[in-house]
VEXKE-917750 format. One record per atom (N, C-alpha, C): residue in one letter; x, y, z; residue number from 1. Coordinates in pm, whole numbers. Layout:
N
(pt "a" (X Y Z) NUM)
...
//
This chain:
210
(pt "m" (85 -120 0) 1)
(pt "m" (0 0 0) 1)
(pt "m" (88 125 0) 1)
(pt "t" (59 214 -91) 2)
(pt "t" (141 335 -102) 2)
(pt "t" (105 436 6) 2)
(pt "e" (193 534 21) 3)
(pt "e" (168 639 119) 3)
(pt "e" (42 718 84) 3)
(pt "a" (20 739 -46) 4)
(pt "a" (-99 811 -91) 4)
(pt "a" (-226 735 -56) 4)
(pt "e" (-222 603 -70) 5)
(pt "e" (-338 520 -38) 5)
(pt "e" (-368 524 112) 5)
(pt "v" (-262 520 192) 6)
(pt "v" (-278 528 337) 6)
(pt "v" (-341 661 376) 6)
(pt "e" (-294 769 312) 7)
(pt "e" (-348 901 341) 7)
(pt "e" (-494 911 299) 7)
(pt "a" (-528 848 186) 8)
(pt "a" (-667 851 139) 8)
(pt "a" (-759 781 238) 8)
(pt "i" (-713 668 292) 9)
(pt "i" (-792 596 392) 9)
(pt "i" (-807 680 518) 9)
(pt "h" (-697 744 556) 10)
(pt "h" (-699 829 676) 10)
(pt "h" (-800 942 661) 10)
(pt "q" (-806 1001 541) 11)
(pt "q" (-898 1113 517) 11)
(pt "q" (-1043 1070 525) 11)
(pt "q" (-1069 942 495) 12)
(pt "q" (-1206 891 496) 12)
(pt "q" (-1254 853 636) 12)
(pt "m" (-1161 839 728) 13)
(pt "m" (-1197 800 864) 13)
(pt "m" (-1262 917 937) 13)
(pt "p" (-1367 891 1017) 14)
(pt "p" (-1431 1000 1091) 14)
(pt "p" (-1335 1060 1195) 14)
(pt "e" (-1345 1190 1214) 15)
(pt "e" (-1260 1259 1311) 15)
(pt "e" (-1309 1227 1452) 15)
(pt "l" (-1221 1180 1535) 16)
(pt "l" (-1258 1145 1672) 16)
(pt "l" (-1284 1273 1753) 16)
(pt "p" (-1373 1264 1854) 17)
(pt "p" (-1407 1383 1932) 17)
(pt "p" (-1286 1455 1991) 17)
(pt "a" (-1191 1380 2043) 18)
(pt "a" (-1073 1443 2105) 18)
(pt "a" (-992 1521 2002) 18)
(pt "a" (-979 1463 1882) 19)
(pt "a" (-904 1530 1777) 19)
(pt "a" (-978 1655 1729) 19)
(pt "r" (-1109 1643 1720) 20)
(pt "r" (-1189 1757 1676) 20)
(pt "r" (-1185 1869 1780) 20)
(pt "r" (-1190 1830 1905) 21)
(pt "r" (-1184 1927 2014) 21)
(pt "r" (-1052 2005 2007) 21)
(pt "e" (-943 1934 1987) 22)
(pt "e" (-812 2000 1978) 22)
(pt "e" (-806 2091 1856) 22)
(pt "r" (-864 2045 1746) 23)
(pt "r" (-864 2127 1624) 23)
(pt "r" (-946 2255 1643) 23)
(pt "f" (-1057 2246 1713) 24)
(pt "f" (-1139 2364 1737) 24)
(pt "f" (-1061 2471 1814) 24)
(pt "v" (-980 2426 1909) 25)
(pt "v" (-899 2519 1987) 25)
(pt "v" (-793 2585 1898) 25)
(pt "l" (-726 2503 1818) 26)
(pt "l" (-616 2554 1736) 26)
(pt "l" (-666 2633 1615) 26)
(pt "q" (-767 2580 1546) 27)
(pt "q" (-813 2642 1423) 27)
(pt "q" (-901 2764 1446) 27)
(pt "y" (-986 2756 1548) 28)
(pt "y" (-1085 2862 1568) 28)
(pt "y" (-1057 2952 1688) 28)
(pt "g" (-955 2917 1766) 29)
(pt "g" (-922 3000 1881) 29)
(pt "g" (-1021 2989 1996) 29)
(pt "l" (-1093 2875 2005) 30)
(pt "l" (-1189 2856 2113) 30)
(pt "l" (-1117 2816 2241) 30)
(pt "s" (-1182 2837 2353) 31)
(pt "s" (-1128 2789 2480) 31)
(pt "s" (-1150 2638 2487) 31)
(pt "p" (-1070 2566 2565) 32)
(pt "p" (-1090 2421 2579) 32)
(pt "p" (-1231 2386 2626) 32)
(pt "s" (-1288 2467 2714) 33)
(pt "s" (-1423 2438 2764) 33)
(pt "s" (-1527 2455 2654) 33)
(pt "e" (-1512 2558 2572) 34)
(pt "e" (-1604 2578 2460) 34)
(pt "e" (-1594 2463 2361) 34)
(pt "a" (-1470 2426 2329) 35)
(pt "a" (-1448 2316 2235) 35)
(pt "a" (-1506 2185 2288) 35)
(pt "a" (-1494 2163 2418) 36)
(pt "a" (-1547 2041 2479) 36)
(pt "a" (-1699 2035 2467) 36)
(pt "l" (-1765 2147 2494) 37)
(pt "l" (-1911 2152 2484) 37)
(pt "l" (-1958 2128 2341) 37)
(pt "l" (-1888 2185 2247) 38)
(pt "l" (-1929 2177 2107) 38)
(pt "l" (-1902 2041 2045) 38)
(pt "t" (-1814 1962 2104) 39)
(pt "t" (-1781 1832 2047) 39)
(pt "t" (-1838 1715 2126) 39)
(pt "e" (-1926 1745 2222) 40)
(pt "e" (-1989 1636 2297) 40)
(pt "e" (-2073 1549 2206) 40)
(pt "e" (-2134 1612 2106) 41)
(pt "e" (-2213 1539 2007) 41)
(pt "e" (-2165 1579 1867) 41)
(pt "q" (-2153 1481 1780) 42)
(pt "q" (-2106 1510 1644) 42)
(pt "q" (-2199 1608 1573) 42)
(pt "s" (-2329 1594 1595) 43)
(pt "s" (-2425 1681 1527) 43)
(pt "s" (-2410 1827 1570) 43)
(pt "i" (-2375 1849 1696) 44)
(pt "i" (-2354 1986 1744) 44)
(pt "i" (-2226 2043 1684) 44)
(pt "a" (-2122 1962 1680) 45)
(pt "a" (-1996 2006 1619) 45)
(pt "a" (-2017 2039 1472) 45)
(pt "n" (-2097 1957 1404) 46)
(pt "n" (-2126 1983 1262) 46)
(pt "n" (-2203 2114 1246) 46)
(pt "y" (-2298 2138 1336) 47)
(pt "y" (-2378 2261 1331) 47)
(pt "y" (-2288 2383 1349) 47)
(pt "f" (-2197 2374 1444) 48)
(pt "f" (-2102 2483 1469) 48)
(pt "f" (-2019 2512 1346) 48)
(pt "e" (-1961 2408 1287) 49)
(pt "e" (-1873 2430 1171) 49)
(pt "e" (-1951 2481 1050) 49)
(pt "a" (-2075 2435 1036) 50)
(pt "a" (-2158 2486 926) 50)
(pt "a" (-2188 2634 945) 50)
(pt "t" (-2206 2675 1070) 51)
(pt "t" (-2230 2817 1099) 51)
(pt "t" (-2108 2901 1064) 51)
(pt "v" (-1992 2849 1097) 52)
(pt "v" (-1868 2924 1074) 52)
(pt "v" (-1829 2927 927) 52)
(pt "s" (-1851 2816 857) 53)
(pt "s" (-1804 2806 718) 53)
(pt "s" (-1877 2904 627) 53)
(pt "g" (-2008 2901 628) 54)
(pt "g" (-2086 2996 549) 54)
(pt "g" (-2063 2985 400) 54)
(pt "g" (-2024 2868 355) 55)
(pt "g" (-1995 2853 213) 55)
(pt "g" (-1848 2873 187) 55)
(pt "e" (-1788 2784 112) 56)
(pt "e" (-1643 2787 91) 56)
(pt "e" (-1597 2917 28) 56)
(pt "a" (-1671 2966 -70) 57)
(pt "a" (-1628 3088 -140) 57)
(pt "a" (-1622 3205 -44) 57)
(pt "r" (-1721 3213 43) 58)
(pt "r" (-1726 3324 137) 58)
(pt "r" (-1609 3318 233) 58)
(pt "r" (-1581 3202 289) 59)
(pt "r" (-1476 3192 389) 59)
(pt "r" (-1338 3207 328) 59)
(pt "e" (-1322 3173 199) 60)
(pt "e" (-1193 3189 135) 60)
(pt "e" (-1151 3336 132) 60)
(pt "k" (-1249 3425 127) 61)
(pt "k" (-1220 3568 121) 61)
(pt "k" (-1193 3627 259) 61)
(pt "a" (-1225 3553 361) 62)
(pt "a" (-1213 3607 496) 62)
(pt "a" (-1072 3590 550) 62)
(pt "q" (-1028 3684 627) 63)
(pt "q" (-901 3673 695) 63)
(pt "q" (-915 3575 811) 63)
(pt "e" (-804 3518 853) 64)
(pt "e" (-806 3423 964) 64)
(pt "e" (-867 3486 1089) 64)
(pt "s" (-834 3612 1114) 65)
(pt "s" (-887 3678 1233) 65)
(pt "s" (-1039 3692 1226) 65)
(pt "e" (-1092 3715 1106) 66)
(pt "e" (-1237 3727 1088) 66)
(pt "e" (-1305 3593 1113) 66)
(pt "t" (-1241 3486 1064) 67)
(pt "t" (-1296 3352 1085) 67)
(pt "t" (-1299 3319 1233) 67)
(pt "k" (-1191 3350 1303) 68)
(pt "k" (-1186 3320 1446) 68)
(pt "k" (-1286 3404 1524) 68)
(pt "n" (-1305 3528 1483) 69)
(pt "n" (-1404 3612 1550) 69)
(pt "n" (-1544 3555 1533) 69)
(pt "l" (-1578 3514 1410) 70)
(pt "l" (-1708 3453 1386) 70)
(pt "l" (-1721 3323 1464) 70)
(pt "a" (-1614 3244 1468) 71)
(pt "a" (-1618 3117 1541) 71)
(pt "a" (-1644 3139 1689) 71)
(pt "r" (-1578 3237 1747) 72)
(pt "r" (-1599 3265 1890) 72)
(pt "r" (-1743 3312 1916) 72)
(pt "r" (-1793 3397 1827) 73)
(pt "r" (-1931 3444 1841) 73)
(pt "r" (-2028 3327 1828) 73)
(pt "a" (-2004 3242 1729) 74)
(pt "a" (-2091 3127 1708) 74)
(pt "a" (-2089 3034 1828) 74)
(pt "a" (-1970 3013 1885) 75)
(pt "a" (-1958 2926 2002) 75)
(pt "a" (-2038 2982 2119) 75)
(pt "i" (-2032 3113 2139) 76)
(pt "i" (-2106 3177 2248) 76)
(pt "i" (-2257 3161 2227) 76)
(pt "w" (-2302 3183 2105) 77)
(pt "w" (-2446 3173 2077) 77)
(pt "w" (-2495 3028 2088) 77)
(pt "i" (-2416 2935 2038) 78)
(pt "i" (-2460 2795 2041) 78)
(pt "i" (-2460 2741 2183) 78)
(pt "t" (-2351 2762 2256) 79)
(pt "t" (-2344 2708 2393) 79)
(pt "t" (-2431 2788 2490) 79)
(pt "g" (-2471 2907 2449) 80)
(pt "g" (-2558 2989 2533) 80)
(pt "g" (-2703 2978 2493) 80)
(pt "e" (-2742 3054 2392) 81)
(pt "e" (-2883 3066 2355) 81)
(pt "e" (-2940 2941 2288) 81)
(pt "i" (-2862 2877 2200) 82)
(pt "i" (-2913 2755 2134) 82)
(pt "i" (-2928 2643 2235) 82)
(pt "f" (-2828 2624 2321) 83)
(pt "f" (-2838 2520 2424) 83)
(pt "f" (-2955 2548 2519) 83)
(pt "a" (-2977 2676 2553) 84)
(pt "a" (-3088 2712 2641) 84)
(pt "a" (-3222 2679 2574) 84)
(pt "l" (-3231 2707 2446) 85)
(pt "l" (-3352 2676 2371) 85)
(pt "l" (-3377 2525 2368) 85)
(pt "m" (-3271 2449 2347) 86)
(pt "m" (-3282 2303 2347) 86)
(pt "m" (-3327 2252 2483) 86)
(pt "r" (-3266 2307 2587) 87)
(pt "r" (-3298 2264 2724) 87)
(pt "r" (-3441 2301 2762) 87)
(pt "d" (-3481 2423 2734) 88)
(pt "d" (-3613 2471 2775) 88)
(pt "d" (-3726 2399 2702) 88)
(pt "r" (-3700 2359 2579) 89)
(pt "r" (-3806 2298 2499) 89)
(pt "r" (-3788 2148 2478) 89)
(pt "g" (-3685 2093 2542) 90)
(pt "g" (-3662 1950 2531) 90)
(pt "g" (-3630 1905 2390) 90)
(pt "l" (-3549 1983 2320) 91)
(pt "l" (-3516 1954 2181) 91)
(pt "l" (-3372 1908 2166) 91)
(pt "g" (-3347 1829 2062) 92)
(pt "g" (-3211 1798 2022) 92)
(pt "g" (-3169 1898 1916) 92)
(pt "i" (-3042 1900 1884) 93)
(pt "i" (-2994 1997 1784) 93)
(pt "i" (-3061 1973 1649) 93)
(pt "e" (-3098 1847 1621) 94)
(pt "e" (-3163 1815 1495) 94)
(pt "e" (-3302 1877 1486) 94)
(pt "q" (-3361 1907 1600) 95)
(pt "q" (-3496 1965 1603) 95)
(pt "q" (-3495 2117 1607) 95)
(pt "i" (-3377 2173 1613) 96)
(pt "i" (-3366 2319 1606) 96)
(pt "i" (-3383 2359 1460) 96)
(pt "t" (-3485 2441 1434) 97)
(pt "t" (-3513 2478 1295) 97)
(pt "t" (-3434 2600 1249) 97)
(pt "i" (-3357 2657 1339) 98)
(pt "i" (-3268 2769 1304) 98)
(pt "i" (-3149 2710 1229) 98)
(pt "s" (-3138 2739 1102) 99)
(pt "s" (-3029 2683 1023) 99)
(pt "s" (-2897 2750 1059) 99)
(pt "p" (-2784 2684 1031) 100)
(pt "p" (-2655 2749 1054) 100)
(pt "p" (-2645 2883 981) 100)
(pt "a" (-2700 2889 860) 101)
(pt "a" (-2695 3015 784) 101)
(pt "a" (-2775 3124 854) 101)
(pt "q" (-2888 3088 913) 102)
(pt "q" (-2970 3186 984) 102)
(pt "q" (-2901 3234 1112) 102)
(pt "l" (-2836 3142 1182) 103)
(pt "l" (-2763 3184 1302) 103)
(pt "l" (-2648 3276 1264) 103)
(pt "r" (-2578 3242 1158) 104)
(pt "r" (-2468 3327 1112) 104)
(pt "r" (-2520 3466 1074) 104)
(pt "a" (-2634 3471 1006) 105)
(pt "a" (-2692 3600 967) 105)
(pt "a" (-2729 3682 1089) 105)
(pt "l" (-2780 3616 1192) 106)
(pt "l" (-2816 3686 1316) 106)
(pt "l" (-2692 3744 1383) 106)
(pt "i" (-2586 3665 1389) 107)
(pt "i" (-2460 3712 1447) 107)
(pt "i" (-2410 3835 1372) 107)
(pt "e" (-2421 3833 1241) 108)
(pt "e" (-2372 3944 1160) 108)
(pt "e" (-2458 4070 1179) 108)
(pt "l" (-2588 4052 1205) 109)
(pt "l" (-2674 4167 1234) 109)
(pt "l" (-2631 4237 1362) 109)
(pt "v" (-2584 4158 1459) 110)
(pt "v" (-2533 4216 1583) 110)
(pt "v" (-2398 4282 1559) 110)
(pt "e" (-2313 4213 1483) 111)
(pt "e" (-2179 4265 1457) 111)
(pt "e" (-2182 4399 1383) 111)
(pt "n" (-2274 4411 1287) 112)
(pt "n" (-2279 4538 1212) 112)
(pt "n" (-2373 4640 1275) 112)
(pt "k" (-2418 4608 1399) 113)
(pt "k" (-2497 4700 1481) 113)
(pt "k" (-2635 4732 1423) 113)
(pt "t" (-2686 4639 1340) 114)
(pt "t" (-2824 4655 1293) 114)
(pt "t" (-2920 4634 1409) 114)
(pt "i" (-2889 4536 1495) 115)
(pt "i" (-2966 4512 1617) 115)
(pt "i" (-2869 4492 1732) 115)
(pt "n" (-2919 4506 1855) 116)
(pt "n" (-2833 4481 1971) 116)
(pt "n" (-2853 4337 2019) 116)
(pt "t" (-2771 4295 2112) 117)
(pt "t" (-2773 4156 2158) 117)
(pt "t" (-2906 4120 2222) 117)
(pt "r" (-2961 4212 2298) 118)
(pt "r" (-3089 4186 2364) 118)
(pt "r" (-3197 4155 2261) 118)
(pt "t" (-3205 4236 2157) 119)
(pt "t" (-3303 4215 2051) 119)
(pt "t" (-3274 4086 1976) 119)
(pt "a" (-3146 4057 1954) 120)
(pt "a" (-3107 3937 1880) 120)
(pt "a" (-3157 3810 1947) 120)
(pt "k" (-3159 3809 2079) 121)
(pt "k" (-3208 3691 2151) 121)
(pt "k" (-3356 3668 2124) 121)
(pt "d" (-3432 3777 2115) 122)
(pt "d" (-3575 3765 2082) 122)
(pt "d" (-3593 3719 1937) 122)
(pt "v" (-3509 3771 1849) 123)
(pt "v" (-3517 3733 1708) 123)
(pt "v" (-3485 3585 1691) 123)
(pt "l" (-3389 3536 1767) 124)
(pt "l" (-3352 3394 1760) 124)
(pt "l" (-3473 3305 1788) 124)
(pt "i" (-3547 3338 1893) 125)
(pt "i" (-3668 3261 1926) 125)
(pt "i" (-3769 3270 1813) 125)
(pt "a" (-3783 3389 1756) 126)
(pt "a" (-3879 3409 1647) 126)
(pt "a" (-3840 3328 1523) 126)
(pt "v" (-3711 3317 1497) 127)
(pt "v" (-3666 3235 1384) 127)
(pt "v" (-3705 3089 1407) 127)
(pt "q" (-3685 3040 1529) 128)
(pt "q" (-3722 2903 1562) 128)
(pt "q" (-3873 2881 1543) 128)
(pt "e" (-3951 2979 1580) 129)
(pt "e" (-4097 2964 1578) 129)
(pt "e" (-4158 2988 1440) 129)
(pt "t" (-4096 3073 1360) 130)
(pt "t" (-4156 3109 1231) 130)
(pt "t" (-4081 3054 1110) 130)
(pt "g" (-3953 3027 1127) 131)
(pt "g" (-3872 2983 1014) 131)
(pt "g" (-3824 3097 926) 131)
(pt "k" (-3866 3219 959) 132)
(pt "k" (-3826 3334 878) 132)
(pt "k" (-3681 3372 906) 132)
(pt "n" (-3617 3432 807) 133)
(pt "n" (-3479 3476 824) 133)
(pt "n" (-3472 3596 919) 133)
(pt "p" (-3361 3611 991) 134)
(pt "p" (-3347 3720 1087) 134)
(pt "p" (-3372 3859 1028) 134)
(pt "d" (-3317 3886 910) 135)
(pt "d" (-3333 4020 853) 135)
(pt "d" (-3478 4050 819) 135)
(pt "v" (-3553 3947 780) 136)
(pt "v" (-3694 3964 749) 136)
(pt "v" (-3771 4000 876) 136)
(pt "l" (-3743 3928 984) 137)
(pt "l" (-3810 3954 1111) 137)
(pt "l" (-3778 4093 1165) 137)
(pt "v" (-3653 4133 1153) 138)
(pt "v" (-3612 4266 1200) 138)
(pt "v" (-3688 4374 1124) 138)
(pt "a" (-3701 4357 992) 139)
(pt "a" (-3772 4455 910) 139)
(pt "a" (-3922 4455 941) 139)
(pt "e" (-3981 4337 951) 140)
(pt "e" (-4125 4326 976) 140)
(pt "e" (-4165 4385 1110) 140)
(pt "r" (-4080 4367 1210) 141)
(pt "r" (-4116 4406 1346) 141)
(pt "r" (-4056 4539 1390) 141)
(pt "g" (-3985 4604 1298) 142)
(pt "g" (-3926 4734 1331) 142)
(pt "g" (-3826 4726 1444) 142)
(pt "l" (-3737 4627 1438) 143)
(pt "l" (-3645 4603 1548) 143)
(pt "l" (-3505 4659 1525) 143)
(pt "a" (-3484 4727 1414) 144)
(pt "a" (-3350 4779 1384) 144)
(pt "a" (-3305 4873 1495) 144)
(pt "q" (-3179 4863 1529) 145)
(pt "q" (-3122 4944 1637) 145)
(pt "q" (-3123 5092 1601) 145)
(pt "v" (-3162 5174 1697) 146)
(pt "v" (-3169 5319 1676) 146)
(pt "v" (-3040 5383 1724) 146)
(pt "s" (-2968 5446 1631) 147)
(pt "s" (-2846 5518 1666) 147)
(pt "s" (-2857 5666 1632) 147)
(pt "d" (-2979 5709 1605) 148)
(pt "d" (-3005 5850 1575) 148)
(pt "d" (-2993 5931 1704) 148)
(pt "t" (-2892 6017 1709) 149)
(pt "t" (-2865 6095 1830) 149)
(pt "t" (-2985 6180 1873) 149)
(pt "g" (-3049 6244 1777) 150)
(pt "g" (-3163 6329 1810) 150)
(pt "g" (-3277 6251 1872) 150)
(pt "r" (-3307 6135 1815) 151)
(pt "r" (-3415 6052 1868) 151)
(pt "r" (-3382 6003 2008) 151)
(pt "l" (-3259 5960 2029) 152)
(pt "l" (-3218 5911 2160) 152)
(pt "l" (-3223 6022 2265) 152)
(pt "q" (-3175 6139 2228) 153)
(pt "q" (-3176 6252 2322) 153)
(pt "q" (-3318 6289 2362) 153)
(pt "e" (-3409 6280 2266) 154)
(pt "e" (-3550 6311 2294) 154)
(pt "e" (-3607 6214 2398) 154)
(pt "v" (-3580 6085 2378) 155)
(pt "v" (-3629 5984 2472) 155)
(pt "v" (-3563 6000 2608) 155)
(pt "i" (-3432 6029 2608) 156)
(pt "i" (-3359 6047 2734) 156)
(pt "i" (-3417 6162 2815) 156)
(pt "q" (-3447 6272 2750) 157)
(pt "q" (-3505 6387 2821) 157)
(pt "q" (-3641 6351 2882) 157)
(pt "t" (-3718 6271 2809) 158)
(pt "t" (-3847 6226 2862) 158)
(pt "t" (-3827 6139 2985) 158)
(pt "v" (-3731 6047 2977) 159)
(pt "v" (-3702 5957 3089) 159)
(pt "v" (-3655 6035 3211) 159)
(pt "l" (-3569 6132 3190) 160)
(pt "l" (-3519 6213 3302) 160)
(pt "l" (-3632 6292 3368) 160)
(pt "s" (-3721 6343 3285) 161)
(pt "s" (-3834 6420 3339) 161)
(pt "s" (-3929 6332 3420) 161)
(pt "e" (-3943 6207 3377) 162)
(pt "e" (-4037 6115 3442) 162)
(pt "e" (-3977 6047 3565) 162)
(pt "n" (-3846 6059 3583) 163)
(pt "n" (-3780 5988 3693) 163)
(pt "n" (-3690 6082 3774) 163)
(pt "p" (-3747 6185 3836) 164)
(pt "p" (-3665 6281 3912) 164)
(pt "p" (-3593 6217 4031) 164)
(pt "a" (-3651 6113 4089) 165)
(pt "a" (-3586 6049 4204) 165)
(pt "a" (-3454 5984 4162) 165)
(pt "a" (-3454 5918 4046) 166)
(pt "a" (-3331 5854 3997) 166)
(pt "a" (-3227 5959 3962) 166)
(pt "v" (-3271 6072 3907) 167)
(pt "v" (-3179 6181 3875) 167)
(pt "v" (-3118 6235 4004) 167)
(pt "a" (-3200 6248 4108) 168)
(pt "a" (-3151 6296 4237) 168)
(pt "a" (-3051 6198 4296) 168)
(pt "d" (-3079 6069 4282) 169)
(pt "d" (-2985 5967 4332) 169)
(pt "d" (-2851 5979 4262) 169)
(pt "y" (-2853 6002 4131) 170)
(pt "y" (-2729 6017 4056) 170)
(pt "y" (-2651 6137 4108) 170)
(pt "r" (-2720 6246 4134) 171)
(pt "r" (-2654 6367 4183) 171)
(pt "r" (-2592 6346 4321) 171)
(pt "k" (-2649 6251 4396) 172)
(pt "k" (-2595 6219 4529) 172)
(pt "k" (-2478 6121 4520) 172)
(pt "g" (-2440 6085 4399) 173)
(pt "g" (-2327 5995 4381) 173)
(pt "g" (-2362 5850 4361) 173)
(pt "k" (-2491 5821 4350) 174)
(pt "k" (-2534 5682 4328) 174)
(pt "k" (-2532 5652 4178) 174)
(pt "k" (-2416 5610 4131) 175)
(pt "k" (-2398 5588 3988) 175)
(pt "k" (-2484 5473 3935) 175)
(pt "a" (-2530 5386 4024) 176)
(pt "a" (-2616 5275 3982) 176)
(pt "a" (-2747 5326 3922) 176)
(pt "a" (-2781 5451 3952) 177)
(pt "a" (-2903 5509 3897) 177)
(pt "a" (-2899 5513 3745) 177)
(pt "v" (-2778 5519 3689) 178)
(pt "v" (-2765 5521 3543) 178)
(pt "v" (-2822 5393 3484) 178)
(pt "g" (-2795 5280 3550) 179)
(pt "g" (-2847 5153 3501) 179)
(pt "g" (-2999 5152 3495) 179)
(pt "f" (-3062 5205 3599) 180)
(pt "f" (-3208 5212 3602) 180)
(pt "f" (-3260 5300 3488) 180)
(pt "l" (-3196 5415 3471) 181)
(pt "l" (-3241 5509 3368) 181)
(pt "l" (-3221 5452 3228) 181)
(pt "i" (-3110 5382 3207) 182)
(pt "i" (-3087 5316 3077) 182)
(pt "i" (-3198 5214 3052) 182)
(pt "g" (-3235 5142 3157) 183)
(pt "g" (-3343 5045 3144) 183)
(pt "g" (-3473 5110 3100) 183)
(pt "q" (-3499 5230 3151) 184)
(pt "q" (-3620 5302 3113) 184)
(pt "q" (-3614 5349 2967) 184)
(pt "v" (-3495 5390 2925) 185)
(pt "v" (-3476 5429 2784) 185)
(pt "v" (-3502 5309 2693) 185)
(pt "m" (-3444 5194 2729) 186)
(pt "m" (-3462 5073 2649) 186)
(pt "m" (-3608 5031 2647) 186)
(pt "r" (-3677 5046 2759) 187)
(pt "r" (-3818 5008 2765) 187)
(pt "r" (-3901 5095 2671) 187)
(pt "q" (-3876 5226 2675) 188)
(pt "q" (-3953 5316 2590) 188)
(pt "q" (-3926 5292 2442) 188)
(pt "m" (-3805 5244 2411) 189)
(pt "m" (-3770 5222 2271) 189)
(pt "m" (-3779 5074 2233) 189)
(pt "r" (-3849 4998 2315) 190)
(pt "r" (-3873 4855 2289) 190)
(pt "r" (-3742 4779 2263) 190)
(pt "g" (-3638 4817 2335) 191)
(pt "g" (-3511 4746 2325) 191)
(pt "g" (-3430 4777 2202) 191)
(pt "t" (-3470 4877 2124) 192)
(pt "t" (-3400 4904 1998) 192)
(pt "t" (-3291 5010 2009) 192)
(pt "a" (-3279 5076 2123) 193)
(pt "a" (-3176 5180 2137) 193)
(pt "a" (-3037 5119 2132) 193)
(pt "n" (-2946 5188 2066) 194)
(pt "n" (-2805 5150 2070) 194)
(pt "n" (-2759 5170 2214) 194)
(pt "p" (-2732 5062 2289) 195)
(pt "p" (-2707 5077 2432) 195)
(pt "p" (-2583 5159 2466) 195)
(pt "d" (-2477 5143 2388) 196)
(pt "d" (-2354 5219 2417) 196)
(pt "d" (-2376 5369 2395) 196)
(pt "l" (-2440 5402 2282) 197)
(pt "l" (-2464 5543 2253) 197)
(pt "l" (-2566 5602 2351) 197)
(pt "a" (-2667 5523 2385) 198)
(pt "a" (-2768 5570 2480) 198)
(pt "a" (-2705 5601 2616) 198)
(pt "r" (-2617 5514 2660) 199)
(pt "r" (-2549 5537 2789) 199)
(pt "r" (-2464 5665 2783) 199)
(pt "q" (-2390 5681 2674) 200)
(pt "q" (-2306 5800 2658) 200)
(pt "q" (-2389 5928 2663) 200)
(pt "l" (-2499 5928 2588) 201)
(pt "l" (-2584 6047 2583) 201)
(pt "l" (-2655 6071 2715) 201)
(pt "l" (-2691 5963 2784) 202)
(pt "l" (-2757 5977 2914) 202)
(pt "l" (-2663 6040 3016) 202)
(pt "v" (-2540 5992 3021) 203)
(pt "v" (-2442 6046 3116) 203)
(pt "v" (-2416 6193 3085) 203)
(pt "e" (-2409 6226 2955) 204)
(pt "e" (-2389 6366 2916) 204)
(pt "e" (-2507 6451 2962) 204)
(pt "a" (-2628 6398 2944) 205)
(pt "a" (-2748 6472 2985) 205)
(pt "a" (-2753 6491 3136) 205)
(pt "l" (-2714 6389 3210) 206)
(pt "l" (-2711 6400 3356) 206)
(pt "l" (-2607 6502 3400) 206)
(pt "g" (-2494 6504 3331) 207)
(pt "g" (-2390 6600 3363) 207)
(pt "g" (-2436 6742 3337) 207)
(pt "a" (-2514 6759 3230) 208)
(pt "a" (-2563 6892 3196) 208)
(pt "a" (-2663 6943 3298) 208)
(pt "k" (-2723 6849 3373) 209)
(pt "k" (-2821 6889 3473) 209)
(pt "k" (-2756 6927 3606) 209)
(pt "d" (-2626 6895 3620) 210)
(pt "d" (-2559 6925 3748) 210)
(pt "d" (-2542 7075 3767) 210)
//
């Protein structure tokens, strides 16, 4: 048997969990614990890699750092929200109707700041329940993240006017009041406010009131 024939046989053999776990750490930059969770079942490992690959042509154009970033995001979503969905509904990964392509699209909507993470979690459930793609659901339900400074400032001023006690707490040095006020901004905007920008504008508005 030639060396080429031996290699061909080796390539046809299924990858053992331990080998796949090690490869996930080296190839995708995952932590050992993440890799262990993702390789407990072959079907879950396959789902993860399908999410990361996104089609050979697409990934060929991506830099290694971009691939690793997507892999880490995918690992977080799968071991977090997908596993929670499986656990809460008594489903196996095969019964999850969210395709790898849909999960990848959802991750990208968060990455490009079309939606925030809080909204993305709701969209994930909606994808499972409706089968619709994330971008379709975001458009239909008006869930796109709001980064319009004027709109955010308008809502912030309303929140400050409606919550004088929290404003007073902030003036007394209770910085935790900011968290409460941000929560009120998010509530009024149905979770669509850009949280980082909203926090920045809120702190500026509170400072202007001093």
